BADRENSE-926460 format. One record per atom (N, C-alpha, C): x negated, y negated, z; residue number from 1; atom name. Coordinates in steps of 0.2 Angstrom, whole numbers. Each point is the difference from the previous one (the first is absolute). Layout:
<east: X; north: Y; up: Z; num: NUM; atomo: CA>
...
//
This chain:
<east: 483; north: -157; up: -196; num: 1; atomo: N>
<east: 1; north: 6; up: 1; num: 1; atomo: CA>
<east: 2; north: 4; up: -6; num: 1; atomo: C>
<east: 5; north: -3; up: -4; num: 2; atomo: N>
<east: 2; north: 4; up: -6; num: 2; atomo: CA>
<east: -5; north: 0; up: -5; num: 2; atomo: C>
<east: -5; north: -4; up: -1; num: 3; atomo: N>
<east: -6; north: -1; up: -3; num: 3; atomo: CA>
<east: -5; north: 6; up: 1; num: 3; atomo: C>
<east: -1; north: 2; up: 7; num: 4; atomo: N>
<east: -4; north: 4; up: 2; num: 4; atomo: CA>
<east: 3; north: 7; up: -2; num: 4; atomo: C>
<east: 7; north: 1; up: 1; num: 5; atomo: N>
<east: 2; north: 7; up: -2; num: 5; atomo: CA>
<east: 0; north: 1; up: -8; num: 5; atomo: C>
<east: 2; north: -6; up: -4; num: 6; atomo: N>
<east: 0; north: 1; up: -7; num: 6; atomo: CA>
<east: -8; north: 1; up: -2; num: 6; atomo: C>
<east: -4; north: -3; up: 3; num: 7; atomo: N>
<east: -8; north: 2; up: -2; num: 7; atomo: CA>
<east: -1; north: 7; up: 1; num: 7; atomo: C>
<east: 1; north: 2; up: 6; num: 8; atomo: N>
<east: -2; north: 6; up: 2; num: 8; atomo: CA>
<east: 3; north: 6; up: -5; num: 8; atomo: C>
<east: 7; north: -1; up: -1; num: 9; atomo: N>
<east: 4; north: 4; up: -4; num: 9; atomo: CA>
<east: -4; north: 1; up: -7; num: 9; atomo: C>
<east: -2; north: -6; up: -3; num: 10; atomo: N>
<east: -3; north: 0; up: -7; num: 10; atomo: CA>
<east: -6; north: 3; up: 0; num: 10; atomo: C>
<east: -4; north: 0; up: 6; num: 11; atomo: N>
<east: -7; north: 2; up: 0; num: 11; atomo: CA>
<east: 1; north: 8; up: 1; num: 11; atomo: C>
<east: 5; north: 2; up: 4; num: 12; atomo: N>
<east: 1; north: 7; up: 1; num: 12; atomo: CA>
<east: 2; north: 3; up: -7; num: 12; atomo: C>
<east: 5; north: -3; up: -4; num: 13; atomo: N>
<east: 3; north: 2; up: -6; num: 13; atomo: CA>
<east: -7; north: 1; up: -5; num: 13; atomo: C>
<east: -4; north: -5; up: 0; num: 14; atomo: N>
<east: -5; north: 0; up: -4; num: 14; atomo: CA>
<east: -5; north: 5; up: 1; num: 14; atomo: C>
<east: -1; north: 1; up: 6; num: 15; atomo: N>
<east: -4; north: 6; up: 2; num: 15; atomo: CA>
<east: 3; north: 7; up: -1; num: 15; atomo: C>
<east: 6; north: 0; up: 0; num: 16; atomo: N>
<east: 4; north: 6; up: -2; num: 16; atomo: CA>
<east: -2; north: 2; up: -8; num: 16; atomo: C>
<east: 2; north: -5; up: -3; num: 17; atomo: N>
<east: -1; north: 0; up: -7; num: 17; atomo: CA>
<east: -7; north: 2; up: -3; num: 17; atomo: C>
<east: -5; north: -4; up: 3; num: 18; atomo: N>
<east: -7; north: 2; up: -1; num: 18; atomo: CA>
<east: -2; north: 7; up: 1; num: 18; atomo: C>
<east: 3; north: 2; up: 6; num: 19; atomo: N>
<east: -3; north: 7; up: 2; num: 19; atomo: CA>
<east: 4; north: 6; up: -4; num: 19; atomo: C>
<east: 5; north: -2; up: -3; num: 20; atomo: N>
<east: 5; north: 5; up: -4; num: 20; atomo: CA>
<east: -3; north: 0; up: -6; num: 20; atomo: C>
<east: -4; north: -5; up: -3; num: 21; atomo: N>
<east: -2; north: 1; up: -7; num: 21; atomo: CA>
<east: -5; north: 5; up: -1; num: 21; atomo: C>
<east: -5; north: 0; up: 5; num: 22; atomo: N>
<east: -5; north: 5; up: 0; num: 22; atomo: CA>
<east: -5; north: -2; up: -7; num: 22; atomo: C>
<east: -4; north: 5; up: -1; num: 23; atomo: N>
<east: -5; north: -2; up: -6; num: 23; atomo: CA>
<east: 2; north: 1; up: -6; num: 23; atomo: C>
<east: 6; north: 4; up: -2; num: 24; atomo: N>
<east: 3; north: 1; up: -6; num: 24; atomo: CA>
<east: -3; north: 6; up: -3; num: 24; atomo: C>
<east: -5; north: 4; up: 2; num: 25; atomo: N>
<east: -4; north: 4; up: -4; num: 25; atomo: CA>
<east: 2; north: 8; up: 3; num: 25; atomo: C>
<east: 5; north: 2; up: -4; num: 26; atomo: N>
<east: 4; north: 7; up: 2; num: 26; atomo: CA>
<east: -4; north: 4; up: -5; num: 26; atomo: C>
<east: -2; north: 6; up: 3; num: 27; atomo: N>
<east: -3; north: 5; up: -4; num: 27; atomo: CA>
<east: 5; north: 4; up: -2; num: 27; atomo: C>
<east: 1; north: 2; up: -6; num: 28; atomo: N>
<east: 5; north: 5; up: -3; num: 28; atomo: CA>
<east: -3; north: 6; up: -3; num: 28; atomo: C>
<east: 1; north: 5; up: 1; num: 29; atomo: N>
<east: -2; north: 6; up: -3; num: 29; atomo: CA>
<east: 5; north: 2; up: -6; num: 29; atomo: C>
<east: -3; north: 1; up: -5; num: 30; atomo: N>
<east: 3; north: 2; up: -7; num: 30; atomo: CA>
<east: -3; north: 6; up: -3; num: 30; atomo: C>
<east: 5; north: 4; up: -1; num: 31; atomo: N>
<east: -2; north: 7; up: -2; num: 31; atomo: CA>
<east: 2; north: 0; up: -8; num: 31; atomo: C>
<east: -5; north: 2; up: -4; num: 32; atomo: N>
<east: 2; north: 0; up: -7; num: 32; atomo: CA>
<east: 1; north: 8; up: -2; num: 32; atomo: C>
<east: 5; north: 2; up: -2; num: 33; atomo: N>
<east: 1; north: 7; up: -3; num: 33; atomo: CA>
<east: 1; north: 0; up: -8; num: 33; atomo: C>
<east: -4; north: 3; up: -3; num: 34; atomo: N>
<east: 1; north: 0; up: -7; num: 34; atomo: CA>
<east: 6; north: 5; up: -3; num: 34; atomo: C>
<east: 3; north: -2; up: -5; num: 35; atomo: N>
<east: 6; north: 3; up: -2; num: 35; atomo: CA>
<east: -1; north: 6; up: -3; num: 35; atomo: C>
<east: 3; north: 5; up: 2; num: 36; atomo: N>
<east: -1; north: 7; up: -4; num: 36; atomo: CA>
<east: 3; north: 0; up: -6; num: 36; atomo: C>
<east: -5; north: 2; up: -5; num: 37; atomo: N>
<east: 2; north: 1; up: -7; num: 37; atomo: CA>
<east: 4; north: 6; up: -1; num: 37; atomo: C>
<east: 5; north: 1; up: -4; num: 38; atomo: N>
<east: 3; north: 6; up: -2; num: 38; atomo: CA>
<east: -2; north: 3; up: -6; num: 38; atomo: C>
<east: -2; north: 5; up: 0; num: 39; atomo: N>
<east: -2; north: 4; up: -7; num: 39; atomo: CA>
<east: 6; north: 2; up: -4; num: 39; atomo: C>
<east: 0; north: 0; up: -5; num: 40; atomo: N>
<east: 5; north: 3; up: -5; num: 40; atomo: CA>
<east: -3; north: 4; up: -5; num: 40; atomo: C>
<east: 2; north: 7; up: 1; num: 41; atomo: N>
<east: -3; north: 5; up: -5; num: 41; atomo: CA>
<east: 5; north: 1; up: -6; num: 41; atomo: C>
<east: -2; north: 0; up: -6; num: 42; atomo: N>
<east: 3; north: 1; up: -5; num: 42; atomo: CA>
<east: -2; north: 6; up: -4; num: 42; atomo: C>
<east: 4; north: 5; up: -1; num: 43; atomo: N>
<east: -2; north: 6; up: -3; num: 43; atomo: CA>
<east: 3; north: -1; up: -7; num: 43; atomo: C>
<east: -5; north: 0; up: -5; num: 44; atomo: N>
<east: 3; north: 1; up: -7; num: 44; atomo: CA>
<east: 0; north: 7; up: -3; num: 44; atomo: C>
<east: 5; north: 2; up: -3; num: 45; atomo: N>
<east: 1; north: 6; up: -3; num: 45; atomo: CA>
<east: 2; north: 0; up: -8; num: 45; atomo: C>
<east: -2; north: 5; up: -3; num: 46; atomo: N>
<east: 2; north: -1; up: -7; num: 46; atomo: CA>
<east: 7; north: 0; up: 0; num: 46; atomo: C>
<east: 2; north: -4; up: -5; num: 47; atomo: N>
<east: 8; north: 0; up: -1; num: 47; atomo: CA>
<east: 1; north: 6; up: -3; num: 47; atomo: C>
<east: 7; north: 1; up: 0; num: 48; atomo: N>
<east: 2; north: 7; up: -3; num: 48; atomo: CA>
<east: 1; north: -2; up: -7; num: 48; atomo: C>
<east: -2; north: 5; up: -4; num: 49; atomo: N>
<east: 0; north: -1; up: -7; num: 49; atomo: CA>
<east: 7; north: 0; up: -4; num: 49; atomo: C>
<east: 1; north: -5; up: -3; num: 50; atomo: N>
<east: 6; north: 0; up: -3; num: 50; atomo: CA>
<east: 6; north: -3; up: 5; num: 50; atomo: C>
<east: -2; north: -5; up: 4; num: 51; atomo: N>
<east: 5; north: -2; up: 6; num: 51; atomo: CA>
<east: 6; north: -3; up: -3; num: 51; atomo: C>
<east: -2; north: -4; up: -6; num: 52; atomo: N>
<east: 7; north: -3; up: -4; num: 52; atomo: CA>
<east: 1; north: 4; up: -6; num: 52; atomo: C>
<east: 5; north: 1; up: -2; num: 53; atomo: N>
<east: 2; north: 2; up: -7; num: 53; atomo: CA>
<east: 5; north: -3; up: -3; num: 53; atomo: C>
<east: -1; north: -2; up: -7; num: 54; atomo: N>
<east: 5; north: -5; up: -3; num: 54; atomo: CA>
<east: 2; north: 6; up: -6; num: 54; atomo: C>
<east: 7; north: 0; up: -1; num: 55; atomo: N>
<east: 3; north: 4; up: -5; num: 55; atomo: CA>
<east: 4; north: -4; up: -5; num: 55; atomo: C>
<east: -1; north: 0; up: -6; num: 56; atomo: N>
<east: 4; north: -4; up: -4; num: 56; atomo: CA>
<east: 3; north: 4; up: -5; num: 56; atomo: C>
<east: 7; north: 0; up: 1; num: 57; atomo: N>
<east: 4; north: 4; up: -5; num: 57; atomo: CA>
<east: 6; north: -4; up: -3; num: 57; atomo: C>
<east: 5; north: 4; up: -3; num: 58; atomo: N>
<east: 5; north: -4; up: -4; num: 58; atomo: CA>
<east: 5; north: -3; up: 6; num: 58; atomo: C>
<east: 0; north: 2; up: 6; num: 59; atomo: N>
<east: 4; north: -2; up: 5; num: 59; atomo: CA>
<east: -3; north: -6; up: 3; num: 59; atomo: C>
<east: -6; north: -1; up: -1; num: 60; atomo: N>
<east: -4; north: -7; up: 3; num: 60; atomo: CA>
<east: -6; north: 2; up: 3; num: 60; atomo: C>
<east: -3; north: -4; up: 4; num: 61; atomo: N>
<east: -6; north: 1; up: 4; num: 61; atomo: CA>
<east: 1; north: 3; up: 6; num: 61; atomo: C>
<east: -3; north: 5; up: 3; num: 62; atomo: N>
<east: 0; north: 3; up: 6; num: 62; atomo: CA>
<east: -7; north: -1; up: 4; num: 62; atomo: C>
<east: 1; north: -3; up: 5; num: 63; atomo: N>
<east: -7; north: 0; up: 5; num: 63; atomo: CA>
<east: 1; north: 4; up: 6; num: 63; atomo: C>
<east: -5; north: 4; up: 1; num: 64; atomo: N>
<east: -1; north: 3; up: 7; num: 64; atomo: CA>
<east: -6; north: -1; up: 3; num: 64; atomo: C>
<east: 0; north: -1; up: 7; num: 65; atomo: N>
<east: -6; north: -2; up: 4; num: 65; atomo: CA>
<east: 0; north: 5; up: 5; num: 65; atomo: C>
<east: -6; north: 2; up: 3; num: 66; atomo: N>
<east: -1; north: 4; up: 6; num: 66; atomo: CA>
<east: -2; north: -4; up: 5; num: 66; atomo: C>
<east: 2; north: 2; up: 6; num: 67; atomo: N>
<east: -3; north: -4; up: 6; num: 67; atomo: CA>
<east: -7; north: 1; up: 2; num: 67; atomo: C>
<east: -3; north: -5; up: 2; num: 68; atomo: N>
<east: -8; north: 0; up: 1; num: 68; atomo: CA>
<east: 1; north: 0; up: 8; num: 68; atomo: C>
<east: -4; north: 4; up: 4; num: 69; atomo: N>
<east: -2; north: 0; up: 7; num: 69; atomo: CA>
<east: -5; north: -5; up: 2; num: 69; atomo: C>
<east: 1; north: -5; up: 4; num: 70; atomo: N>
<east: -4; north: -4; up: 2; num: 70; atomo: CA>
<east: 0; north: 1; up: 9; num: 70; atomo: C>
<east: -6; north: 0; up: 2; num: 71; atomo: N>
<east: -2; north: 1; up: 7; num: 71; atomo: CA>
<east: -4; north: -5; up: 2; num: 71; atomo: C>
<east: 1; north: -4; up: 6; num: 72; atomo: N>
<east: -4; north: -5; up: 2; num: 72; atomo: CA>
<east: -1; north: 1; up: 8; num: 72; atomo: C>
<east: -8; north: 2; up: 1; num: 73; atomo: N>
<east: -1; north: 2; up: 7; num: 73; atomo: CA>
<east: -4; north: -5; up: 4; num: 73; atomo: C>
<east: 2; north: -2; up: 6; num: 74; atomo: N>
<east: -3; north: -5; up: 4; num: 74; atomo: CA>
<east: -4; north: 3; up: 5; num: 74; atomo: C>
<east: -6; north: -2; up: 2; num: 75; atomo: N>
<east: -5; north: 3; up: 4; num: 75; atomo: CA>
<east: 2; north: -3; up: 7; num: 75; atomo: C>
//
């Protein structure tokens, strides 16, 4: 009696394992989206005339510089 119960349980377990495996071919949908590129616009302007001045006198060297405006625009 125990052999019949054990044999039927093993056959049932085997049937469950085989049916749950399936074909193994799952179709997956993949969507590829290209990355957006960022444009960087660089505006070149003429530098200010004499943006840096150097003065040499009896007190020593004196250096003066002016600020240059830089603007970066992203689209």
